[in-house]
C-alpha positions, 0 to 999 in steps of 0.5 A: 272381236280376235280373241285376242284376250292378252297383249305383252308390249316389251319395249328395249333399248340396249338391254339383249341380254335382259332382253332374252331373259325375259323373253325366255321367261314369259314363252317358258311359261306362258299365261292360261289366256290367249296372248300375243306379244310383242317387243318394240326396239327402240332403234338399239344397236346391240343386236337385240332385234336379230336375238329376237327374230332368231330365237323367238319367231313368234314373237312381233318384232317392231323395230321404231327409227329412232329412240322415241322412249318409254312411252311413244315405244309403249303406244306404238306397240298398244297401237299394232296389238289387239289383246282386251287385257294390256300388259306393258312389261319392262325388258329387265322383268322376269315372268314366274310361272303362273305370275300373270293368271294371277295378275289378270285373276286379279283385276278382273275381281274387280269391276271397278278397277282399270290397271292392276301392278303387281309385287316387284322384287329385286334378283335377290328377292328384296321387295321394290317400292313400286307403288305410292301417292300420287307425286309432289314434293313432299311425297316424291321427297318421302318414297325418295328416303324410304327407297333410299333408307330400305336399300341401305338395309334400315330395318324401319324403311324396310319394315315399311315397304313390305307393310306398304307392299303386302296387302292388295288395296287400291292406289295412286299409282304402280310401276310401269315395269308391270302395268295391266291394264284394259285396252279400252281404258288405255284408249279413252284416256289418249294412251301414255302422254309421249311428252314423258321420255323416260319415267312418270310416264307411268305416274301419269297415266295412272292419274289419268285413268282416276280422273275417268273414275276408274281404280289402280289396283296393287296386288302382291299376289302376282311377284314378278322380278324386275332387274331394274335400272340396266338400260340407265347404267348403259348411259347414266348421264342420258338416263338422268337428264331424261329423269330431269325432263319427265320430271319438269313436265310433270311438275308443269303438267300436275304442279306448274306452281311447283314447276319454277321452283323445280328448275331453280333447285336444277339448276343450283344442283347442276341439274338442269337437263339442256332443253 
């Protein structure tokens, strides 16, 4: 045993300002448990690695030779850390004082849970729909419709999102933007599935955990700010293609009968990504 209780893994790709803000928040009010922080850089060209080296020498930096995607980069970080608990944390998050300790406490309060996810809010404090049922054609349509209406300010939709995120309960998945998991459980399912370059890897990972009889906990006891979409904003076309490739891979893995339907739909919409 190393005595390390928590490994915080932050994957970064050309989000220097967000990464610095994230590290400032985590290091200014660090969790009470023994912990380590590692930044896994996906071959950024915006000076992110230099910023980490200069400003946070105690933070480990793993520089990948090319952009391997979110799942593979997190796996690389998991493999070189030692904490009993692993926190996957997006670079575009801001962690308030005490949030990680609360998240750890709630996970430990449920011995049958392997994963815990916090309540996520945007920069204005508006709650994010960061939890939901297993992805299926109907569930995906409902989730996306609810998110669009919520962000458009439709009161009924916002109330539904507040109800969904206002209680602690077991769920099918929580967002990979801030996902706490026991290392032994992550390793038991073979870590994250690297066929998902970006998007849906968190839903797939939670499904693998649940398939082993372990549970996924959502808790509003801890709240973390998520300034979502920053990497996407730097290269929207490439990110949209990555999303569609992951969506196809997800349906091929979990709903193979629906995969041809999805492919046909994307061709009609002109959104079929290149191989």
